[in-house]
C-alpha positions as CSV (number, residue, x, y, z in Angstrom):
1,M,0.0,0.0,0.0
2,A,1.4,3.3,-1.0
3,S,1.7,6.0,1.6
4,Q,-0.6,9.0,1.3
5,F,1.9,11.3,2.9
6,S,4.7,12.9,1.0
7,R,8.2,13.0,2.5
8,R,9.0,16.1,4.4
9,R,12.1,18.0,3.3
10,F,14.0,20.2,5.7
11,A,16.2,23.1,4.7
12,A,19.7,23.1,6.2
13,S,20.0,25.4,9.1
14,P,22.1,28.4,8.5
15,A,25.5,28.9,10.2
16,P,25.3,31.1,13.3
17,Q,26.1,34.7,12.7
18,V,28.3,37.1,14.7
19,D,28.1,40.8,13.8
20,G,26.5,39.9,10.5
21,L,29.3,37.4,9.5
22,E,28.7,33.7,9.3
23,R,30.6,31.6,11.8
24,A,31.3,28.0,11.2
25,A,30.0,25.4,13.7
26,L,32.4,24.6,16.6
27,P,34.6,21.6,15.6
28,G,34.5,18.5,17.8
29,S,38.2,18.7,18.2
30,V,37.9,21.9,20.2
31,V,35.4,20.4,22.5
32,D,37.6,17.3,22.9
33,A,40.7,19.5,23.7
34,V,38.8,21.5,26.3
35,L,37.7,18.2,28.0
36,R,41.2,16.7,27.9
37,F,43.3,19.7,28.7
38,H,41.1,22.0,30.9
39,D,42.8,23.6,33.9
40,E,40.0,25.8,35.1
41,E,37.0,24.4,37.0
42,Q,34.2,26.4,38.5
43,D,31.7,24.6,40.6
44,Q,28.2,25.5,39.5
45,G,26.4,23.5,42.2
46,Y,24.2,20.4,41.9
47,G,27.1,18.3,40.6
48,R,27.8,20.6,37.7
49,T,31.2,22.1,36.8
50,L,32.2,24.7,34.2
51,L,35.4,23.6,32.4
52,R,37.7,26.0,30.5
53,L,41.3,26.4,29.2
54,S,43.3,29.2,30.8
55,E,45.6,31.4,28.6
56,K,48.6,29.7,30.1
57,R,47.3,26.3,29.2
58,L,46.5,27.5,25.6
59,R,50.2,28.4,25.3
60,N,51.3,24.8,26.3
61,R,53.1,23.0,23.4
62,E,50.9,19.9,23.5
63,V,47.7,21.9,23.5
64,K,48.9,24.1,20.7
65,K,49.8,21.0,18.7
66,V,46.3,19.5,19.1
67,L,44.4,22.8,18.4
68,G,46.6,24.5,15.8
69,K,44.6,27.4,14.3
70,L,41.6,26.7,16.5
71,A,43.3,27.8,19.7
72,S,41.7,31.2,19.6
73,R,38.3,29.6,19.4
74,A,39.1,27.3,22.2
75,A,39.9,30.3,24.4
76,N,36.2,31.3,24.1
77,V,34.7,27.8,24.9
78,A,33.3,26.6,28.2
79,I,31.8,23.2,28.8
80,L,29.1,22.6,31.5
81,W,30.0,19.2,32.8
82,N,27.7,16.9,34.9
83,E,30.0,15.2,37.5
84,D,27.4,12.7,38.6
85,E,26.7,11.4,35.1
86,S,30.2,12.1,33.6
87,Q,28.7,13.8,30.6
88,I,28.5,17.1,28.8
89,I,25.4,19.2,29.6
90,T,26.1,22.0,27.1
91,V,28.9,23.6,25.3
92,L,29.1,27.4,25.4
93,E,31.1,29.7,23.0
94,A,31.4,33.4,23.6
95,A,30.9,35.5,20.5
């Protein structure tokens, strides 16, 4: 029996814009680097912690090797981490 409903087509969502300029999506390698190399932790309560890379850590040779040109974007990234579940709640990037 043929379906009476047509397939729905979705348009690709546009890239986020900052000051009228398109900004590419945050690469997973940046999120991975913040998780692996973070050196700043701020307790947010309820088992949640905000993870970030400090300026000093971003100058570390190993971190620079992993991030390359993306180091400047990693400086603006914070990850809200759930300690109880050991998982990411959300990834925040400053404009």
